[in-house]
N, C-alpha and C positions, 0 to 999 in steps of 0.2 A: 504494500500500500504506500502511495506517495505521501511524503510529509505534509504537503499542502492540500491534499485531497479533501480534507474535512475542515478547511478554513472557514471563516465566518460566511464568506460569499457562497461557498458550496453548501454549507449547512442551511442557509436560507433557501437555496434552490431546492434542496431535498424537502425541507419543511413545506414550502409552497406547493411542490409537486404532490406530496402525500395529501395535503389538505384538499387540493383540487380533486384528487382521485376519490378520497373519502366522501366529498360533497357530491361528486358525480354519481356515485353508486349508493348514495343515501345511507352511509354508515354513521350512526349517531355519535359513537365514541370509539377511541382506540388508543393503544399504547404500543410503541414500536421501539426496538433496540437493535443495535448491531454490535457484535463482539469480535475483536481481533487480538490474538495473543493475550488472552485473559483480561483485556481491558475493554470497557464499554466505550466504543468510539462514536456511537450515536444513540441518543435516547430522547424521545419526544412523546408527549401525550396530546391527544386531540379530542375536541368535542366533549360530550356529556355522558356520564354514567347513568344519569336519569334526566331525560329530556323535559319531563313535566316540571320537575323541581329545579331544572337548570344547574344540576350538580356536576362539576367538571371532573373529568378523568385525571388521575395523577398516577405516579409510578407505584403506589401501593393499593390502587383500586383492584379489587378481586373480580376476575372474569370467570365465566364458565368455560373451561378449556376443553370440555367434551372429550373427544376421542384421543386427545393428547394424553389422557389418563392411561391409555394402553401402554405407554412407555414406562409408567410407574408400576404397572402390573408385571411387565416383563422384567423390570429391575427387581421387583420382589422375588420373582422366581430365581433370578441370577444370584441374589443374596443367599437364597437357600442352597443353590449349587455351591457357592463359596463355603457355606456352613457344612457341606458334606451330607446334607439331608435330602437332596434332590439330584437326579441325573436327567439331563435334557432328553435323552433318547430312551428312557425307561418307560414302559407303558404306565399311564397314570392310574389305571385300575389297581396297580400295586400300592398306591398311596390313597386311593379313593375307591374302595370296593363297591360302593353303591352306584358308581357311574355306569350308565348304559347308553349305547348307541343302538341303531336299528338292527345291525347284524352283530353276531358274536365276533366275527373277524375284526370289525371296527372297534368294538368294545374292548377287545383284548390287545389291540395294536396302537391305539391313539397315544401319542406321546406329548410332552409339553411343547416340543418344537412344532408338532402338528397344530396344536391349539393356537400358538402365537403367530403362525405363518398362514393361517386361513386356508388350510389344505385338507380339511376333513371330508370334503365332498358335499357339505351342506351349503345351500344358498343362505341368504341373509336371515330370513324368518324373523324380521324385526318386530312383527306383531305378537310374537310369542312371549310368554312369561311376564306379562305386565300386571298380573293379579297381585294386589297388595298383601295377600296373605301368604305368598310363597316365600320359602327360604331358599338359599343357594343349594343346600343339600337336596331339597325337593326338585329343583330344576335339573340337578345332575342326574336324578333318577328318570326325569321326563324327557330328556334329550332324545330318547329312543322313539318318541312319537312325532319327531320331525322328519320329513322325507328329504332324502338327498336327490340331487339332480346330476351329480358328477361322481366319477369314481374316486375312491379314497386316494389321496396324494397325487391326483392327476391335474388338478386345476386350482388356481388361487381364486377364492371367492370370499370377499370381505364379510366377516361374521362376528358381530358383537357377542353372540351367545357363547362362543368359545372363549372369549376373554372373561366372561362371567364364570365359566368353568375353571379357567386358570386362576381367577381370584379365589374360588373355593378350594382349589388345590393348595394354595398358600395357607388357607385356613386349616385344611386337613393335616398339613405337615407341621405348621408352627404352633397350632393350638390357639391362635389369635384370630379375631375377626380381621378381614382384609383391611378395613378402614383403620384399625388400630396398628396393624403391622406396618402399613405405609407411614402412618404418623410417627411411630417409634423408630423405624429402621431407615426412613428416608427424609421425611420433612424435618424432624427435630435435629438430626445430625447436620443437615445443611442450613439450619436456622431459617427455614421457610415458615416464618411466623405468621404470614398473611395468606396461608394456604389451608384448604379444608377438604377433608374426605367425606364429610357429611353436610348435606344442605342445611340441616337444622342448626349446625354450628355457624355456617357461613351467614345465615340470616341475622345472627346476633352482631355481626361485624358492621360497623357504621360506614364502611367504604366499599360496599358491594355494588357492582354494576347490574343494572337490569340486563336481560337478554331480549333482543327484539326480533320480530319476524315481519314479513311483508304480507299484509292481509289482501293484497290485490289492489287496494286503494290507498293505503298508507302504511307507514312503519309503526308497528304497535309493540308494546311490551308483552312478553309471554307471562301468563299466570301459571306458576308452578303449583302442582298439586300439594296439598298438605300431607305431611308424613308424621306419624306419631313419633314421640321421642325415643321409643324403644325399637323402632323398625329401621332396618338398613335395606335399601333398594337392591334387589338381587343383581341387577346389571351394572351396579356402580363401578366395578373394576374395568368396565369397557368405556366409561365416559362420564364420570360424575365429579371429578376433582375441580375445585374452584381455586384459582391462584392469581397472583399479581405479577406485574412485570418485574419488579425487583426480585421476587422469589424465583421466577422462571429463569432469570439471568443466572442465579446461583446454580440451579439445576443444570443449565446448559454448560456453564463453565466446568462443572464437574465432569460432564460427558467429554468435553474437549480435552480435559486434563486426564482422560483415561481412568476415571474413577477416584481421582484425588480432588480434595477441596479444602482450602484454608489450613493446610498443613497436615490434614488427616486423610485417611483412605476409606471411602464408603464401600467400594466394591473393587475387585481385582481388575487389572488391565485386561486379563484374558477374557473375563466376562463382558467387558465393554466391547472388545473386538468381536465376540460372538453375537452380541446384540446388534452391532452396526453392520455385520457381514450380510450380504445378500444370500437368501436361502432358497427363494423360488421366484422365477420370473413371471410377471403378469403377461397377459396376451393382448393388452390394449395396444393400438397402433401408436406410432410416434406422434407426440402432441405439438412439437415445434422443432424447427431445424437445429436449435441449440441443445435440445434435450435428447437423451438416449432412452433406452427401454427401462421401464419401471420394474423393480424387484422388491419383494417383501423381506424385511429383516425381522427382528424380534421386537415388536412394538414400534418399529420404524419402517420407513420406505427408503430404498436406495435408488437414486436417479442421477445419471450423468448429466452435467450441465457444462457445455463447452468442453474444456479439458479437465474438468473436475468431477468428483463424485460427491453428491450431496446425500446427507442422511436426514430425513425429515418426516414430519407427520402433521396432519391437520385435524380439524374437528368441526363439529356443528358450531354455529355462531361465528365461524370464520377463523378461529384461533389457529396458529401454526408456529412451528419451530423448524428452521432449516439450517443444518450445519454442514460445513466442509471440513471434516476432521483433520485432513492432511495439512490444511492451511491454518488450523486453529482459528476458525472463523465461523460466525453464525449470525442469523437474523431471527428475531422474535417478533411476531405480530399477534397482538391480542385485541380484537375488536369485539363489539357486542352485537354484531349483526353479520349474518352469512351473506357476503356479496360475491364470493368467488374471485377475489382480487389478490390472493396470496402471492401468485407468481409475479405480479406487478411490483409488490413490496419487496419480496426476496431479491429478485434479480436487479432491481434498481440499486440496492445497496451492495450486493455482491459485485456488480459491474463497476461501481464507483470505487470499492475497495481494491479491485484488481487494476483499476485505471483503464478498463475496457470501454468500448462503445456500448451505449445503453441498448439492450435488446428491446424490440417493439412489442412488449407484452400488453401495454395499454391499448394499442391499436388493435391487436388481436382480440382482446377482451370485448371491445366495442363491436367488432365483426361477429364474434360469438354470440353476443346478446341479440343482435339483429337476426342471426340465423335461428336462434332458439325461438324467437317470436314467430318467425315464418314457419318453423317446423311444428310448433304448438298449434298454430292455426290449421295447418295441413293435417295433422294427426286428428284434430277434432272433427274436421270434415270427413276424413276417411272412416273414423269410428262411427259417425252418424250414418254413413253409407253402408258400412259392413254390419252394423247392428241397429237397424232402423227400429224406432219405437212403434209398436202396434197400437194405433189409436183406437179408442172406444172400448178397451178391455177393462175388466174388473177383477179384483182378487177372487180366488175360487172359494174362499170361506169368509165368514164374518170376522171382523177385525179381532174380536175377543178370542177367536180360535188360534191366533198367532201368538198370543201372550204366553210367556213362560221364560224359563231359563234354559238356554242351550249351551252345551259344554263340549269342548275339545280338550284332550289331556295336556296339550302344551299351550294352546292359545286361550285356554281357560274358558271364561264365561261370556256369553252374549245374551243379555237380558232384554226382553221385548215386552212393552206394555201398550195397551190401547188407551189413548188419551184424547178426548175431545174429537172423536171421529177421525183419528189418525193413529199411526203406529209410531212409537218412539223407542230408541235404544237407550237404556240407562247405563252410563259409564262413569264411574267415580262421582256419583251423585249428580251428574249432569245429564240432561236430556238432549238427544240428537234425533231430529226428525227422520223417520223412514218414509220418504215420499213415494207414493205409488208410481211406478214407471210403466209397466204393463204386466198382465197376467199375475203371476206370483213373484214378480221382481220389484224390489223397492230400492230406491236410491237414498243412501245416507247423506244428510246435509250437514255440512260443517257449521261451526258456530258463527262464522261470518257470512253464512247463507249460500256458500258455494257447494255444488254437488261434489261428492267425493267418490263413492264406490257403490256398485250395484250388489245387493244381497238377494239371493234366490231361495225361496222357501219350497220345501219338498213334502210330499205326502207319503204315508206308508200304504200297505196293501188294503187297509181299511178306510183309506181316504182321509185320515187324520194328519194334521201338520206334524211332521216328525223330525225335521232338521232344517237348517239354513246353511247356505254355503256362499263363499265369496273368494275372489282371487287375491287373497291377502299376501300370498307369495307367488308372483307370476311365474317363477322358475319351475314350479311344480303344479300339480292340479289344484283345483279349488280346495280351500280349507273348509271342512264340514263340521258343523256344530250340531250335536244330537240333542233333541229336546228331552229334558229330564222329567 
């Protein structure tokens, strides 16, 4: 990096550029940092953590880092490997006897590496295991009820559920809740004092950022569901850590220093190398001329950029960390809205640190947004042509006959009630309209009034409503809930 590269004039150019990008893509607030040789060479906070109250973002504002949590779960496993209590390639059923996949072969063969590299053969199944009464132990027993669409160890398919199982593996071996293990073995040693593994603890922090979403008309804050003080969300190991820019800087410097931080050693250099090493290549096409093929590491992704290898990960709400370990260099981006602009942020700073020409990721993003709008319009038109609504039809039964609780062993409960001459789905004490589409097909309506997904009710041989199905995981057949 050139001595003058981050002089006052350059810093102002970077600040102005980032502010314009955040404004263009409607990001309410963000915190950004760049690290080179263990020094923070750029740090800037933008906008608001709460737009209604006009509360500004600062370097200690805590953001939902979502799937960047996965690196903390892989680190937890690495610590257990260092402790001599876990072997990466040993079947996890030897540590977790109650774990079950669909087949005996998979059940007896899945290893920690398989969990962390998304190669079990299962597609996302993101709608599964959201029932608030489930424990992680129970989800480990119920994985067997999820259908695979690919062969074991043949394909990389991003899967939050396997990180949930990895978190439970940490519990089975350590005897500690995943939340407590991460706190004691990672957050405390790194003095990450404004980081939280439990939402209920983060809510007590007076510098917590809202998380925002696009309602289609405006950017709105997300209302997170209430969780009792004695309940830990099963899927937390896949994406529930909340952290600040200052804390993520500490976490990132430790990675760049190969496990060492502030004179101590958190984890061995060998484990860092294993976590950063590519384990399986993805099959997605090249995304830009400067980028190579994407591979999964352990809680990270490996992606060539120009003549360098980046180790990175992102998450919902837009958060991301990208490192170039060989150059002892990293960029951290913590926003409170998912705008898909991480590449613009990362490579602006990397290019400036290398003294390279700036790659045109902003221009590409603008083109991508336009193409997405055109594709969405085209897909809507094609869907209407392929699945035309049959006008003038009615449900086959009285609405009261559809009432009841329908169950799937992994997707859990789908409750339906007849209310004021319409059907509603009851989910976490909220009502979602099931609007009649045609025949026994009903469309679920989101809170903002947009149609989401069609649900089809089925009858048994006696003509009674017996089940409801929906394409909740498009990679497999419809998910079927049986009436209880």
